[in-house]
C-alpha positions as CSV (number, residue, x, y, z in Angstrom):
1,M,-0.1,0.1,0.1
2,E,2.9,2.2,0.3
3,N,3.3,4.2,-3.1
4,N,5.3,7.5,-2.6
5,R,4.6,8.1,-6.5
6,G,1.0,8.2,-5.8
7,W,-1.3,11.2,-5.7
8,F,-3.0,12.1,-2.4
9,P,-5.5,15.0,-1.5
10,V,-4.0,17.3,1.0
11,A,-6.7,20.1,1.6
12,R,-10.0,21.1,0.3
13,V,-9.4,23.7,-2.5
14,E,-10.9,26.7,-0.6
15,E,-8.8,26.0,2.2
16,V,-5.6,27.1,0.2
17,V,-6.4,30.8,-0.2
18,P,-4.1,33.5,-1.5
19,R,-1.8,34.8,1.0
20,H,-1.4,31.8,3.1
21,V,0.4,28.6,3.3
22,V,-1.0,25.2,4.4
23,Q,1.2,22.6,6.2
24,A,0.4,19.1,5.0
25,Q,2.1,15.6,5.3
26,I,2.3,12.6,3.2
27,L,4.3,9.5,4.2
28,G,6.2,11.1,6.7
29,Q,7.0,14.1,4.3
30,E,5.9,17.6,5.3
31,V,4.6,19.7,2.4
32,A,4.1,23.4,2.4
33,V,1.1,24.2,-0.1
34,W,0.2,28.0,-1.3
35,R,-1.5,29.6,-3.6
36,D,-0.2,32.9,-5.7
37,D,-2.4,35.7,-6.5
38,A,-2.6,34.5,-10.1
39,G,-4.5,31.3,-8.6
40,Q,-1.3,28.9,-9.3
41,V,-1.1,26.0,-6.2
42,N,2.4,25.1,-5.4
43,A,3.5,22.1,-3.3
44,W,7.1,22.2,-2.2
45,E,9.1,20.1,0.5
46,N,8.5,22.0,3.7
47,R,12.1,23.3,4.3
48,C,13.9,26.1,3.5
49,P,17.0,25.3,1.1
50,H,19.2,27.7,3.4
51,R,18.7,26.6,7.0
52,G,15.8,23.9,6.7
53,V,13.3,25.9,8.5
54,R,9.7,25.0,7.4
55,L,8.5,27.1,4.4
56,S,5.0,26.7,6.3
57,I,5.7,29.4,8.7
58,G,7.0,31.8,6.0
59,I,5.0,34.5,4.4
60,N,2.9,34.1,1.0
61,D,3.2,37.7,-0.9
62,G,1.2,36.5,-3.9
63,K,4.3,36.0,-6.0
64,E,6.7,34.5,-3.9
65,L,7.1,32.9,-0.6
66,R,9.6,34.4,2.0
67,C,11.5,32.3,4.7
68,Q,10.8,33.7,8.1
69,Y,14.4,32.9,9.4
70,H,16.6,34.7,6.9
71,G,14.1,36.5,4.6
72,W,15.2,34.5,1.2
73,R,12.5,34.3,-1.4
74,Y,11.3,31.9,-3.7
75,A,9.3,32.4,-6.7
76,S,5.9,30.8,-7.4
77,G,6.1,28.3,-10.1
78,S,9.8,27.4,-10.5
79,G,10.7,27.7,-6.6
80,Q,13.8,29.5,-7.8
81,C,15.4,31.8,-5.0
82,T,15.2,35.3,-6.1
83,Y,16.6,37.5,-3.3
84,I,18.8,36.9,-0.4
85,P,18.9,40.0,2.2
86,A,22.5,39.3,3.1
87,H,23.4,39.9,-0.4
88,P,21.0,42.2,-2.0
89,G,22.7,43.2,-5.3
90,Q,23.6,39.5,-6.2
91,K,21.5,37.1,-8.3
92,P,20.9,34.0,-6.4
93,A,22.6,30.9,-8.1
94,N,20.1,29.0,-10.1
95,V,20.7,25.8,-8.0
96,I,19.4,27.7,-5.2
97,K,15.8,26.5,-5.3
98,T,12.9,24.6,-3.3
99,K,12.2,21.1,-4.1
100,P,8.7,21.2,-6.0
101,Y,6.2,18.1,-6.0
102,G,3.4,17.4,-8.4
103,V,0.4,19.2,-7.7
104,T,-3.1,19.7,-9.2
105,E,-6.5,20.3,-8.3
106,R,-9.4,18.0,-8.9
107,Y,-12.5,17.1,-7.2
108,G,-12.6,19.9,-4.9
109,F,-9.3,18.9,-3.5
110,V,-5.6,19.9,-3.9
111,W,-3.7,16.8,-5.0
112,V,0.1,16.3,-4.4
113,N,2.4,13.8,-5.6
114,L,6.0,13.2,-4.1
115,G,7.5,11.4,-6.8
116,E,9.7,12.9,-9.6
117,D,8.0,13.5,-13.1
118,A,4.4,13.2,-11.8
119,D,1.7,12.7,-14.4
120,V,-1.6,14.2,-13.5
121,A,-3.2,11.8,-15.8
122,E,-2.7,9.4,-13.0
123,V,-4.8,11.1,-10.5
124,P,-7.7,8.8,-9.4
125,A,-10.7,9.0,-11.8
126,L,-13.6,9.2,-9.6
127,G,-16.1,9.1,-12.2
128,L,-17.8,12.3,-10.3
129,N,-19.4,14.8,-12.6
130,A,-21.0,16.6,-9.6
131,F,-20.3,16.1,-5.9
132,T,-20.3,17.6,-2.5
133,T,-17.3,17.9,-0.5
134,L,-17.3,16.7,3.0
135,R,-15.5,17.2,6.2
136,S,-12.1,15.7,6.6
137,I,-11.4,14.0,9.8
138,Y,-8.0,13.5,11.2
139,V,-7.2,9.8,13.1
140,A,-4.5,9.3,15.1
141,A,-4.0,5.7,13.9
142,P,-2.4,3.9,10.8
143,A,-4.0,4.2,7.4
144,A,-4.5,0.5,7.1
145,A,-6.4,0.3,10.6
146,V,-8.5,3.1,9.4
147,T,-9.2,1.5,6.2
148,G,-10.2,-1.7,7.9
149,R,-12.5,0.1,10.2
150,L,-14.3,1.9,7.2
151,E,-14.6,-1.8,5.4
152,G,-16.3,-2.8,8.4
153,Q,-18.7,-0.1,7.8
154,G,-19.6,-1.2,4.3
155,F,-16.8,0.8,2.3
156,A,-15.3,-1.3,-0.6
157,P,-11.8,-0.6,-1.9
158,A,-11.6,1.4,-5.1
159,G,-8.0,2.0,-5.6
160,D,-5.1,2.6,-3.6
161,Y,-6.2,4.7,-0.5
162,T,-9.5,5.3,-1.9
163,L,-12.8,3.4,-0.8
164,E,-16.4,3.9,-2.1
165,G,-19.8,3.0,-0.7
166,N,-23.4,4.4,0.0
167,G,-22.8,6.9,-2.8
168,T,-19.7,8.4,-1.1
169,T,-16.1,8.3,-1.7
170,L,-13.5,8.5,0.8
171,L,-9.7,9.4,0.0
172,I,-7.2,8.4,2.4
173,Q,-4.2,10.8,3.1
174,P,-1.6,8.5,5.1
175,M,0.6,11.3,7.1
176,D,2.9,9.0,8.6
177,G,3.0,5.5,10.1
178,G,0.5,6.6,12.8
179,Q,-1.7,9.4,11.8
180,T,-4.3,9.5,8.6
181,I,-6.5,11.9,7.3
182,V,-9.7,11.0,5.7
183,H,-11.2,13.2,3.0
184,G,-14.8,12.7,1.8
185,L,-17.0,13.4,-1.5
186,A,-20.7,12.4,-1.8
187,A,-22.1,12.0,-5.3
188,G,-24.2,14.9,-6.4
189,E,-24.5,18.6,-5.4
190,A,-26.3,18.8,-2.2
191,E,-27.9,22.1,-0.8
192,G,-29.8,23.4,2.1
193,A,-31.1,21.1,4.7
194,E,-30.3,17.9,2.4
195,R,-26.4,19.0,2.7
196,L,-26.7,19.5,6.4
197,A,-28.1,16.1,7.0
198,L,-25.5,14.7,4.5
199,L,-22.8,16.2,6.5
200,R,-24.3,15.3,9.7
201,R,-24.3,11.6,9.0
202,H,-20.9,11.8,7.4
203,N,-19.8,13.4,10.8
204,E,-21.3,10.8,12.9
205,L,-19.9,7.7,10.7
206,L,-16.4,9.2,10.6
207,T,-16.3,10.0,14.6
208,E,-17.2,6.4,15.2
209,V,-14.7,5.2,13.2
210,R,-12.1,7.5,14.5
211,D,-12.7,6.8,17.9
212,A,-12.5,3.0,17.4
213,A,-9.3,3.4,15.3
214,E,-7.6,5.3,17.8
215,R,-8.7,3.0,20.7
216,E,-7.1,0.3,19.0
217,A,-4.1,2.0,18.1
218,A,-3.5,3.2,21.8
């Protein structure tokens, strides 16, 4: 089940807003996810190439991400360092850049791939023309244990880290060996009271699964 070249959802699209940085984690690797003012989403290894400080605590100015430690700046898209405050008149070497990961937006989520030369065509095809994004829930338990609990609730595997059941698709984000996030999509666009009822049922189900998986993992 461990596939570091796979595509994983890490956040809902509406959570990755301009002038903000989201910290995510996949298979033990921290990722800094941010959107520039033109709408482009970046997913980079969550460390500044200079001193290794987390870029997720940096400043998104809409065009570049600035490290909080020494103020080094990295351009959206390329990840190229554009400015070093200690040497303001010197152009940074081309080799000074962040490590980018594959990133795309699909089915209401931002997806990230840790592998090199990631192909967006390999993002899971969920077959949903219309959908409603559901609550994502954190579980302090391994992905395998969470998946097993979900299968016990009637969900069936539909691919790596994907389960389906009762008109709902669940997407598993393995943070590391003991932490997991479950993202959800329901077929169709629910609104008003229907949406509230759907969200309530989904929340109750995932809360039950979370509590049982965490008791087992404790």
